[in-house]
N, CA, C and O atoms as a printed pandas DataFrame, in Angstrom:
     atom_number atom_name residue_name chain_id  residue_number  x_coord  y_coord  z_coord
0              1         N          UNK        A               1    2.240   16.652    6.132
1              2        CA          UNK        A               1    2.505   16.240    4.767
2              3         C          UNK        A               1    3.740   16.950    4.237
3              4         O          UNK        A               1    4.039   18.079    4.625
4              5         N          UNK        A               2    4.442   16.281    3.356
5              6        CA          UNK        A               2    5.617   16.911    2.774
6              7         C          UNK        A               2    5.204   17.754    1.572
7              8         O          UNK        A               2    4.016   17.871    1.270
8              9         N          UNK        A               3    6.174   18.336    0.893
9             10        CA          UNK        A               3    5.895   19.253   -0.209
10            11         C          UNK        A               3    5.169   18.578   -1.363
11            12         O          UNK        A               3    4.436   19.241   -2.097
12            13         N          UNK        A               4    5.357   17.269   -1.541
13            14        CA          UNK        A               4    4.701   16.561   -2.631
14            15         C          UNK        A               4    3.277   16.153   -2.301
15            16         O          UNK        A               4    2.603   15.550   -3.136
16            17         N          UNK        A               5    2.800   16.473   -1.089
17            18        CA          UNK        A               5    1.446   16.114   -0.713
18            19         C          UNK        A               5    1.331   14.695   -0.195
19            20         O          UNK        A               5    0.227   14.208    0.050
20            21         N          UNK        A               6    2.463   14.027   -0.024
21            22        CA          UNK        A               6    2.450   12.655    0.453
22            23         C          UNK        A               6    2.653   12.625    1.957
23            24         O          UNK        A               6    3.322   13.486    2.528
24            25         N          UNK        A               7    2.063   11.618    2.591
25            26        CA          UNK        A               7    2.256   11.435    4.026
26            27         C          UNK        A               7    3.671   10.900    4.241
27            28         O          UNK        A               7    4.071    9.960    3.555
28            29         N          UNK        A               8    4.440   11.470    5.173
29            30        CA          UNK        A               8    5.795   10.957    5.437
30            31         C          UNK        A               8    5.754    9.477    5.809
31            32         O          UNK        A               8    4.863    9.040    6.538
32            33         N          UNK        A               9    6.720    8.706    5.307
33            34        CA          UNK        A               9    6.690    7.260    5.525
34            35         C          UNK        A               9    6.753    6.895    6.996
35            36         O          UNK        A               9    6.201    5.868    7.391
36            37         N          UNK        A              10    7.411    7.707    7.825
37            38        CA          UNK        A              10    7.471    7.412    9.252
38            39         C          UNK        A              10    6.069    7.452    9.869
39            40         O          UNK        A              10    5.738    6.624   10.717
40            41         N          UNK        A              11    5.258    8.408    9.445
41            42        CA          UNK        A              11    3.894    8.518    9.948
42            43         C          UNK        A              11    3.070    7.320    9.507
43            44         O          UNK        A              11    2.331    6.743   10.305
44            45         N          UNK        A              12    3.192    6.943    8.238
45            46        CA          UNK        A              12    2.487    5.767    7.734
46            47         C          UNK        A              12    2.878    4.532    8.541
47            48         O          UNK        A              12    2.015    3.753    8.947
48            49         N          UNK        A              13    4.161    4.355    8.770
49            50        CA          UNK        A              13    4.639    3.198    9.532
50            51         C          UNK        A              13    4.145    3.247   10.974
51            52         O          UNK        A              13    3.751    2.219   11.525
52            53         N          UNK        A              14    4.160    4.411   11.585
53            54        CA          UNK        A              14    3.713    4.514   12.975
54            55         C          UNK        A              14    2.224    4.243   13.113
55            56         O          UNK        A              14    1.803    3.653   14.109
56            57         N          UNK        A              15    1.422    4.650   12.156
57            58        CA          UNK        A              15   -0.005    4.315   12.168
58            59         C          UNK        A              15   -0.172    2.805   12.087
59            60         O          UNK        A              15   -0.978    2.224   12.813
60            61         N          UNK        A              16    0.580    2.180   11.213
61            62        CA          UNK        A              16    0.535    0.724   11.078
62            63         C          UNK        A              16    0.991    0.034   12.358
63            64         O          UNK        A              16    0.349   -0.911   12.816
64            65         N          UNK        A              17    2.075    0.491   12.928
65            66        CA          UNK        A              17    2.593   -0.091   14.175
66            67         C          UNK        A              17    1.543   -0.008   15.276
67            68         O          UNK        A              17    1.326   -0.982   15.998
68            69         N          UNK        A              18    0.893    1.136   15.412
69            70        CA          UNK        A              18   -0.154    1.287   16.431
70            71         C          UNK        A              18   -1.313    0.331   16.183
71            72         O          UNK        A              18   -1.887   -0.201   17.134
72            73         N          UNK        A              19   -1.662    0.105   14.928
73            74        CA          UNK        A              19   -2.732   -0.842   14.606
74            75         C          UNK        A              19   -2.322   -2.264   14.960
75            76         O          UNK        A              19   -3.145   -3.047   15.436
76            77         N          UNK        A              20   -1.055   -2.606   14.733
77            78        CA          UNK        A              20   -0.574   -3.946   15.085
78            79         C          UNK        A              20   -0.580   -4.140   16.599
79            80         O          UNK        A              20   -0.953   -5.205   17.091
80            81         N          UNK        A              21   -0.175   -3.128   17.321
81            82        CA          UNK        A              21   -0.168   -3.198   18.791
82            83         C          UNK        A              21   -1.597   -3.370   19.315
83            84         O          UNK        A              21   -1.835   -4.134   20.251
84            85         N          UNK        A              22   -2.531   -2.664   18.711
85            86        CA          UNK        A              22   -3.925   -2.719   19.153
86            87         C          UNK        A              22   -4.596   -4.042   18.798
87            88         O          UNK        A              22   -5.631   -4.382   19.370
88            89         N          UNK        A              23   -4.014   -4.793   17.857
89            90        CA          UNK        A              23   -4.586   -6.059   17.401
90            91         C          UNK        A              23   -3.510   -7.136   17.373
91            92         O          UNK        A              23   -3.069   -7.552   16.302
92            93         N          UNK        A              24   -3.083   -7.594   18.568
93            94        CA          UNK        A              24   -1.984   -8.557   18.621
94            95         C          UNK        A              24   -2.317   -9.878   17.915
95            96         O          UNK        A              24   -3.433  -10.388   18.004
96            97         N          UNK        A              25   -1.326  -10.405   17.221
97            98        CA          UNK        A              25   -1.464  -11.668   16.512
98            99         C          UNK        A              25   -0.076  -12.231   16.255
99           100         O          UNK        A              25    0.920  -11.512   16.343
100          101         N          UNK        A              26   -0.012  -13.519   15.937
101          102        CA          UNK        A              26    1.263  -14.126   15.557
102          103         C          UNK        A              26    1.661  -13.720   14.141
103          104         O          UNK        A              26    2.842  -13.567   13.830
104          105         N          UNK        A              27    0.653  -13.549   13.294
105          106        CA          UNK        A              27    0.892  -13.252   11.887
106          107         C          UNK        A              27   -0.013  -12.123   11.422
107          108         O          UNK        A              27   -1.114  -11.929   11.938
108          109         N          UNK        A              28    0.474  -11.390   10.445
109          110        CA          UNK        A              28   -0.293  -10.304    9.850
110          111         C          UNK        A              28   -0.140  -10.370    8.340
111          112         O          UNK        A              28    0.916  -10.746    7.830
112          113         N          UNK        A              29   -1.181  -10.010    7.639
113          114        CA          UNK        A              29   -1.111   -9.813    6.198
114          115         C          UNK        A              29   -1.312   -8.327    5.966
115          116         O          UNK        A              29   -2.401   -7.800    6.195
116          117         N          UNK        A              30   -0.276   -7.658    5.515
117          118        CA          UNK        A              30   -0.326   -6.212    5.306
118          119         C          UNK        A              30   -0.576   -5.953    3.831
119          120         O          UNK        A              30    0.356   -5.927    3.027
120          121         N          UNK        A              31   -1.824   -5.763    3.487
121          122        CA          UNK        A              31   -2.227   -5.564    2.102
122          123         C          UNK        A              31   -1.880   -4.149    1.654
123          124         O          UNK        A              31   -2.332   -3.170    2.247
124          125         N          UNK        A              32   -1.077   -4.054    0.608
125          126        CA          UNK        A              32   -0.722   -2.749    0.066
126          127         C          UNK        A              32    0.396   -2.042    0.803
127          128         O          UNK        A              32    0.609   -0.845    0.610
128          129         N          UNK        A              33    1.102   -2.759    1.634
129          130        CA          UNK        A              33    2.215   -2.166    2.381
130          131         C          UNK        A              33    3.409   -3.083    2.271
131          132         O          UNK        A              33    3.250   -4.299    2.372
132          133         N          UNK        A              34    4.567   -2.563    2.073
133          134        CA          UNK        A              34    4.916   -1.160    1.877
134          135         C          UNK        A              34    4.609   -0.723    0.454
135          136         O          UNK        A              34    4.516   -1.542   -0.460
136          137         N          UNK        A              35    4.456    0.555    0.292
137          138        CA          UNK        A              35    4.231    1.112   -1.042
138          139         C          UNK        A              35    5.507    1.696   -1.623
139          140         O          UNK        A              35    5.555    2.070   -2.795
140          141         N          UNK        A              36    6.525    1.770   -0.803
141          142        CA          UNK        A              36    7.810    2.295   -1.270
142          143         C          UNK        A              36    8.922    1.652   -0.453
143          144         O          UNK        A              36    8.696    1.181    0.661
144          145         N          UNK        A              37   10.105    1.636   -1.011
145          146        CA          UNK        A              37   11.251    1.004   -0.370
146          147         C          UNK        A              37   11.563    1.637    0.978
147          148         O          UNK        A              37   11.925    0.925    1.915
148          149         N          UNK        A              38   11.431    2.964    1.105
149          150        CA          UNK        A              38   11.749    3.607    2.379
150          151         C          UNK        A              38   10.815    3.116    3.494
151          152         O          UNK        A              38   11.245    2.990    4.641
152          153         N          UNK        A              39    9.553    2.840    3.176
153          154        CA          UNK        A              39    8.628    2.289    4.170
154          155         C          UNK        A              39    9.080    0.896    4.611
155          156         O          UNK        A              39    9.060    0.579    5.801
156          157         N          UNK        A              40    9.483    0.078    3.660
157          158        CA          UNK        A              40    9.925   -1.282    3.973
158          159         C          UNK        A              40   11.159   -1.276    4.862
159          160         O          UNK        A              40   11.217   -1.996    5.859
160          161         N          UNK        A              41   12.135   -0.469    4.504
161          162        CA          UNK        A              41   13.380   -0.382    5.274
162          163         C          UNK        A              41   13.091    0.103    6.693
163          164         O          UNK        A              41   13.580   -0.478    7.662
164          165         N          UNK        A              42   12.299    1.163    6.816
165          166        CA          UNK        A              42   11.959    1.711    8.134
166          167         C          UNK        A              42   11.228    0.671    8.981
167          168         O          UNK        A              42   11.561    0.480   10.151
168          169         N          UNK        A              43   10.247    0.007    8.404
169          170        CA          UNK        A              43    9.452   -0.975    9.133
170          171         C          UNK        A              43   10.329   -2.141    9.597
171          172         O          UNK        A              43   10.258   -2.544   10.758
172          173         N          UNK        A              44   11.148   -2.680    8.703
173          174        CA          UNK        A              44   11.988   -3.816    9.075
174          175         C          UNK        A              44   13.063   -3.416   10.083
175          176         O          UNK        A              44   13.451   -4.237   10.915
176          177         N          UNK        A              45   13.544   -2.200   10.032
177          178        CA          UNK        A              45   14.560   -1.744   10.973
178          179         C          UNK        A              45   13.953   -1.482   12.354
179          180         O          UNK        A              45   14.602   -1.735   13.370
180          181         N          UNK        A              46   12.716   -0.979   12.402
181          182        CA          UNK        A              46   12.116   -0.541   13.655
182          183         C          UNK        A              46   11.071   -1.485   14.234
183          184         O          UNK        A              46   10.692   -1.336   15.396
184          185         N          UNK        A              47   10.597   -2.451   13.455
185          186        CA          UNK        A              47    9.548   -3.345   13.947
186          187         C          UNK        A              47    9.988   -4.798   13.822
187          188         O          UNK        A              47   10.357   -5.423   14.816
188          189         N          UNK        A              48    9.950   -5.326   12.632
189          190        CA          UNK        A              48   10.316   -6.720   12.404
190          191         C          UNK        A              48   10.566   -6.927   10.915
191          192         O          UNK        A              48    9.973   -6.250   10.075
192          193         N          UNK        A              49   11.442   -7.865   10.600
193          194        CA          UNK        A              49   11.670   -8.201    9.207
194          195         C          UNK        A              49   10.502   -9.032    8.691
195          196         O          UNK        A              49    9.924   -9.832    9.427
196          197         N          UNK        A              50   10.166   -8.838    7.436
197          198        CA          UNK        A              50    9.105   -9.628    6.814
198          199         C          UNK        A              50    9.562  -11.073    6.701
199          200         O          UNK        A              50   10.708  -11.350    6.347
200          201         N          UNK        A              51    8.650  -11.992    7.006
201          202        CA          UNK        A              51    8.997  -13.403    6.880
202          203         C          UNK        A              51    8.591  -13.957    5.521
203          204         O          UNK        A              51    9.182  -14.925    5.043
204          205         N          UNK        A              52    7.590  -13.352    4.898
205          206        CA          UNK        A              52    7.148  -13.759    3.573
206          207         C          UNK        A              52    6.611  -12.530    2.842
207          208         O          UNK        A              52    6.122  -11.581    3.455
208          209         N          UNK        A              53    6.716  -12.576    1.530
209          210        CA          UNK        A              53    6.195  -11.493    0.710
210          211         C          UNK        A              53    5.419  -12.114   -0.442
211          212         O          UNK        A              53    5.895  -13.033   -1.109
212          213         N          UNK        A              54    4.222  -11.599   -0.661
213          214        CA          UNK        A              54    3.428  -12.027   -1.806
214          215         C          UNK        A              54    3.570  -10.983   -2.897
215          216         O          UNK        A              54    3.397   -9.791   -2.646
216          217         N          UNK        A              55    3.879  -11.416   -4.089
217          218        CA          UNK        A              55    3.979  -10.510   -5.224
218          219         C          UNK        A              55    3.125  -11.083   -6.344
219          220         O          UNK        A              55    3.352  -12.207   -6.793
220          221         N          UNK        A              56    2.159  -10.321   -6.788
221          222        CA          UNK        A              56    1.285  -10.758   -7.866
222          223         C          UNK        A              56    1.778  -10.156   -9.174
223          224         O          UNK        A              56    1.800   -8.938   -9.348
224          225         N          UNK        A              57    2.167  -11.022  -10.076
225          226        CA          UNK        A              57    2.669  -10.598  -11.379
226          227         C          UNK        A              57    1.487  -10.575  -12.343
227          228         O          UNK        A              57    1.146  -11.586  -12.955
228          229         N          UNK        A              58    0.873   -9.409  -12.464
229          230        CA          UNK        A              58   -0.344   -9.248  -13.253
230          231         C          UNK        A              58   -0.086   -8.210  -14.347
231          232         O          UNK        A              58    0.520   -7.171  -14.086
232          233         N          UNK        A              59   -0.540   -8.486  -15.558
233          234        CA          UNK        A              59   -0.360   -7.492  -16.623
234          235         C          UNK        A              59   -1.046   -6.163  -16.271
235          236         O          UNK        A              59   -2.112   -6.141  -15.655
236          237         N          UNK        A              60   -0.415   -5.074  -16.673
237          238        CA          UNK        A              60   -0.926   -3.748  -16.347
238          239         C          UNK        A              60   -2.367   -3.564  -16.814
239          240         O          UNK        A              60   -3.174   -2.974  -16.096
240          241         N          UNK        A              61   -2.695   -4.050  -17.982
241          242        CA          UNK        A              61   -4.049   -3.903  -18.503
242          243         C          UNK        A              61   -5.068   -4.595  -17.598
243          244         O          UNK        A              61   -6.155   -4.066  -17.362
244          245         N          UNK        A              62   -4.717   -5.770  -17.096
245          246        CA          UNK        A              62   -5.614   -6.522  -16.209
246          247         C          UNK        A              62   -5.780   -5.787  -14.884
247          248         O          UNK        A              62   -6.879   -5.752  -14.331
248          249         N          UNK        A              63   -4.709   -5.204  -14.372
249          250        CA          UNK        A              63   -4.805   -4.441  -13.133
250          251         C          UNK        A              63   -5.740   -3.250  -13.301
251          252         O          UNK        A              63   -6.583   -2.987  -12.444
252          253         N          UNK        A              64   -5.587   -2.533  -14.408
253          254        CA          UNK        A              64   -6.460   -1.391  -14.666
254          255         C          UNK        A              64   -7.919   -1.837  -14.757
255          256         O          UNK        A              64   -8.810   -1.201  -14.194
256          257         N          UNK        A              65   -8.147   -2.923  -15.464
257          258        CA          UNK        A              65   -9.509   -3.455  -15.614
258          259         C          UNK        A              65  -10.115   -3.806  -14.256
259          260         O          UNK        A              65  -11.262   -3.453  -13.981
260          261         N          UNK        A              66   -9.369   -4.484  -13.423
261          262        CA          UNK        A              66   -9.876   -4.892  -12.102
262          263         C          UNK        A              66  -10.127   -3.693  -11.193
263          264         O          UNK        A              66  -11.132   -3.640  -10.484
264          265         N          UNK        A              67   -9.214   -2.740  -11.220
265          266        CA          UNK        A              67   -9.391   -1.544  -10.385
266          267         C          UNK        A              67  -10.583   -0.712  -10.841
267          268         O          UNK        A              67  -11.317   -0.172  -10.014
268          269         N          UNK        A              68  -10.777   -0.606  -12.141
269          270        CA          UNK        A              68  -11.925    0.146  -12.650
270          271         C          UNK        A              68  -13.234   -0.557  -12.272
271          272         O          UNK        A              68  -14.231    0.104  -11.984
272          273         N          UNK        A              69  -13.232   -1.864  -12.274
273          274        CA          UNK        A              69  -14.426   -2.616  -11.858
274          275         C          UNK        A              69  -14.712   -2.360  -10.376
275          276         O          UNK        A              69  -15.859   -2.149   -9.983
276          277         N          UNK        A              70  -13.664   -2.380   -9.567
277          278        CA          UNK        A              70  -13.833   -2.096   -8.138
278          279         C          UNK        A              70  -14.370   -0.687   -7.933
279          280         O          UNK        A              70  -15.175   -0.452   -7.032
280          281         N          UNK        A              71  -13.934    0.241   -8.756
281          282        CA          UNK        A              71  -14.335    1.638   -8.625
282          283         C          UNK        A              71  -15.844    1.818   -8.777
283          284         O          UNK        A              71  -16.416    2.775   -8.256
284          285         N          UNK        A              72  -16.479    0.902   -9.485
285          286        CA          UNK        A              72  -17.922    0.998   -9.691
286          287         C          UNK        A              72  -18.703    0.922   -8.382
287          288         O          UNK        A              72  -19.802    1.467   -8.277
288          289         N          UNK        A              73  -18.132    0.245   -7.385
289          290        CA          UNK        A              73  -18.870    0.030   -6.127
290          291         C          UNK        A              73  -18.104    0.459   -4.880
291          292         O          UNK        A              73  -18.606    0.300   -3.767
292          293         N          UNK        A              74  -16.897    1.001   -5.046
293          294        CA          UNK        A              74  -16.061    1.285   -3.877
294          295         C          UNK        A              74  -16.569    2.460   -3.054
295          296         O          UNK        A              74  -16.397    2.488   -1.835
296          297         N          UNK        A              75  -17.184    3.417   -3.706
297          298        CA          UNK        A              75  -17.617    4.611   -2.998
298          299         C          UNK        A              75  -16.489    5.587   -2.709
299          300         O          UNK        A              75  -16.707    6.608   -2.057
300          301         N          UNK        A              76  -15.290    5.289   -3.183
301          302        CA          UNK        A              76  -14.145    6.173   -2.962
302          303         C          UNK        A              76  -14.143    7.270   -4.007
303          304         O          UNK        A              76  -14.269    7.005   -5.202
304          305         N          UNK        A              77  -14.002    8.492   -3.553
305          306        CA          UNK        A              77  -13.990    9.615   -4.479
306          307         C          UNK        A              77  -12.744    9.618   -5.363
307          308         O          UNK        A              77  -12.750   10.208   -6.443
308          309         N          UNK        A              78  -11.675    8.960   -4.905
309          310        CA          UNK        A              78  -10.437    8.937   -5.690
310          311         C          UNK        A              78  -10.344    7.711   -6.595
311          312         O          UNK        A              78   -9.300    7.480   -7.205
312          313         N          UNK        A              79  -11.408    6.925   -6.692
313          314        CA          UNK        A              79  -11.422    5.791   -7.618
314          315         C          UNK        A              79  -11.954    6.270   -8.967
315          316         O          UNK        A              79  -13.134    6.119   -9.285
316          317         N          UNK        A              80  -11.051    6.846   -9.739
317          318        CA          UNK        A              80  -11.386    7.297  -11.090
318          319         C          UNK        A              80  -10.239    6.882  -12.007
319          320         O          UNK        A              80   -9.160    6.513  -11.543
320          321         N          UNK        A              81  -10.485    6.948  -13.297
321          322        CA          UNK        A              81   -9.513    6.437  -14.273
322          323         C          UNK        A              81   -8.129    7.054  -14.106
323          324         O          UNK        A              81   -7.127    6.341  -14.140
324          325         N          UNK        A              82   -8.063    8.360  -13.928
325          326        CA          UNK        A              82   -6.766    9.034  -13.816
326          327         C          UNK        A              82   -5.990    8.568  -12.580
327          328         O          UNK        A              82   -4.805    8.245  -12.670
328          329         N          UNK        A              83   -6.660    8.535  -11.435
329          330        CA          UNK        A              83   -6.015    8.122  -10.196
330          331         C          UNK        A              83   -5.617    6.657  -10.238
331          332         O          UNK        A              83   -4.534    6.288   -9.781
332          333         N          UNK        A              84   -6.490    5.823  -10.785
333          334        CA          UNK        A              84   -6.193    4.384  -10.873
334          335         C          UNK        A              84   -5.000    4.143  -11.778
335          336         O          UNK        A              84   -4.143    3.321  -11.454
336          337         N          UNK        A              85   -4.923    4.835  -12.901
337          338        CA          UNK        A              85   -3.764    4.679  -13.786
338          339         C          UNK        A              85   -2.484    5.086  -13.066
339          340         O          UNK        A              85   -1.449    4.440  -13.229
340          341         N          UNK        A              86   -2.547    6.150  -12.273
341          342        CA          UNK        A              86   -1.377    6.588  -11.514
342          343         C          UNK        A              86   -0.991    5.552  -10.459
343          344         O          UNK        A              86    0.194    5.285  -10.263
344          345         N          UNK        A              87   -1.981    4.966   -9.778
345          346        CA          UNK        A              87   -1.694    3.918   -8.781
346          347         C          UNK        A              87   -1.011    2.722   -9.414
347          348         O          UNK        A              87   -0.019    2.210   -8.896
348          349         N          UNK        A              88   -1.553    2.285  -10.539
349          350        CA          UNK        A              88   -0.990    1.113  -11.224
350          351         C          UNK        A              88    0.433    1.415  -11.685
351          352         O          UNK        A              88    1.317    0.568  -11.554
352          353         N          UNK        A              89    0.663    2.607  -12.222
353          354        CA          UNK        A              89    2.015    2.972  -12.650
354          355         C          UNK        A              89    2.962    3.008  -11.445
355          356         O          UNK        A              89    4.107    2.564  -11.536
356          357         N          UNK        A              90    2.483    3.533  -10.331
357          358        CA          UNK        A              90    3.282    3.565   -9.112
358          359         C          UNK        A              90    3.645    2.147   -8.680
359          360         O          UNK        A              90    4.773    1.899   -8.255
360          361         N          UNK        A              91    2.714    1.236   -8.782
361          362        CA          UNK        A              91    2.957   -0.170   -8.429
362          363         C          UNK        A              91    4.092   -0.729   -9.292
363          364         O          UNK        A              91    5.010   -1.366   -8.776
364          365         N          UNK        A              92    4.027   -0.491  -10.594
365          366        CA          UNK        A              92    5.058   -1.030  -11.474
366          367         C          UNK        A              92    6.399   -0.327  -11.281
367          368         O          UNK        A              92    7.452   -0.945  -11.438
368          369         N          UNK        A              93    6.367    0.954  -10.943
369          370        CA          UNK        A              93    7.611    1.680  -10.693
370          371         C          UNK        A              93    8.310    1.122   -9.470
371          372         O          UNK        A              93    9.379    1.605   -9.096
């Protein structure tokens, strides 16, 4: 991990690449990836360019509402209001 506590994007990409190799297919839907421009650039430079991108234009309030609803049953310890607000802000950033 780097100083900010984040996993280096190369490691994230390599984990993804290994998963793609282990599960060969003509097409993949990568939900939640990339999370940052550096991940996208690295992946497209080292693996393949994206052929399509889905972007959901959802109001921030609706995203928070949906994520909080998911948190009720997700079982994830990091599904709390503070973390979800940070995730949503990161998405918009």
